[in-house]
N, C-alpha and C positions, 0 to 999 in steps of 0.2 A: 559440580564445577565450582571454582574459588570465586571470590569477590573480585578479584584482580585479573579478570580476563584479558589476554592480549589479542585483542579484535583487530583485524586489518579489513578495511572495505576496499574492494576492487571491481572493476567490469567484468559482468558475467561473460562467461565463453561457453562455446557449444559444449566442452566437455564437462559442464557443470549441470547441464539438464538433468541426468539421471538422479543426482545428488539433490536437487532441489525439488524434484517429484517426490522422492522418499520423505524429505523433510515436511513438505506441504501435506502429504499423507497424514504424518503424525500431527500437524498443527491442525488440520480440518478433517478429522476423520468423519467419515460418513456423509460429507457434502461434496466431495470432489474438488478438483482444482484444475489448473493449467494441464493442457495436453502437451505433449512433446512438440507437437508440429507448432503450437502456439507460442511456447518458449523459444523455439528456434527462429520463428518469424519475428519475435520481439528483438532478438540479437541481430537479425538481419537487416531489419527496417531502422532500428534506432540504438545500436550498439552502446551509444554513450548514455543513454538513459537507463541501462540495466546494471544493476550492482548487486553484490553479494558481500556479505559479513562473513568473514572466516576466523576460526581459531585454529591457527596452523592449516591443514588441507581440509579441516572439517568446516563445512558450510553451515552456519547457525541462523542466518537470517537473509532475506532478499528483499528487494524492491525493485518493481517493474514501473516504467513511466513512459509516457509518450507526450509529444508537444501537439497541442490543438488550437484552434482560433476560438477565443472566448466567445465571440458573437454567434458561433455555430452551436454551442452548447450551453453557456452560462448556467443558470440553476435548473434547467428544464431539459433533463436527458435521464436516460437509465444508463448503468454501467456498459450494458451490452451495446447500446448504441454509441456511446463516446468511444469504446475501445474496438469497435468493428467486430463485436462478436469475440473480443479476446484475440484478434488477430493483428490489430493496430494498423488496420488499413486506413484509418481516420489521421495518423499521424502526419503532420505536415510542419516543417521548419518555418513556414511563412507564420505560424502560430505565434502568441506570445504567452502561452499558458502550459506550464507543466501539468500533466494529469498523472496523479499518482493512482495508477490502475491496482496495485497490489503491493502489500508489505506485510511481512510476516516473520517472526522469530521462533526459533527453537523454544518449545515450553521449559526446557532444562536451564535456559540461560535468560528468561524474561526478569525484568526489573534490574539487569545488570549492565544497562546502557547500549545493548545492541540497537534497539530500535532508534535511540538518540543518533547514534553514529550513521544509520542509514538515512535518517531525515538529514543529517548535516551534509551526507552527500548528495541528496536531492537539492539541497540549497546551492550546493557547489555547482551542480549542472545549471541551475537557473542563472546563477552568475556568470557561468562561463558563455552560456548561450543568451545573455541580455534578455532574460524572460522576466515577464513582469510578477508573475505570481505562480503559486502551485495551488491546484485546486485537486482535492482528494475527498472521496466518500470512504465509509468504513462500516464494516458490519457492526451491529450492535449485539454483541453474543449473549449479553444477559436479558435481552428483550423478551425471549421466549417465555421468561418466568412470569412475565406480567402481560402478555399478549391478550388475556381474556378479561384483564383489568382497565386498560387503556390503550391509546392509539400510540403509534409509533412517535408522533409528535408530542404527544403527553409524556411520553417515557424520556424522550430526549430532554425536554426541559426539566423534569425532575433530577435527570442527571446533572444538568447544567446548574441547576439550584442546589445540588450537594445532598438532595434527599435520598437518591439512588446511586450505585456504583455500576460503571460500564467501563472496562479496561481499555477498549479502543477509543471511544468517544473522549474520555478523561485524558488519555495519552494525547490525543490530537489536540486538545486544548492545553496540555503542558507545552506541547510543541509550538504554540502561538498561533494556532489556527482560529479562525473565526467559525461560529456555528451559522450556516446560512439556511438550515432546513433539512427535512428527511426527503431523500432521494428514493423514491420507490422502484423496485426491480434492480 
């Protein structure tokens, strides 16, 4: 793909589910991803919080979000807990925090601005709903290389100090997020 991608971001629809599942299988080979019923539930429960990035009709990225109450979750939760096992049963518009449950881009278009556009869409969702913050966790895909040498917390600090590279944590930092710690699970 060229450096000048014509990427549009729009809300996810039920017709996108099959394409999202195929893309996610390429992004996360061997570790699984959303099940069709989970994606359908996200769209049903909070359609405004689900977005896809497209080049023409081809989906090249996706972001899933829900709204939660900070006091219910804060910094002590697991992804499974805060997302209701991926079914977004914890979503509540009484909350003031957008929880970024997932974001991924097609490996063929990484570093071409797709992730930035998805995060821009998340910020727009926050503004439209008058939310206070985005809270997100992220996998640390390179940690497996160091798991026998250091803890996840030590790895994250080494990334933040510039000693090691991790594409997810570094991307989130470039997007203006603050590191609050490692969330296990």
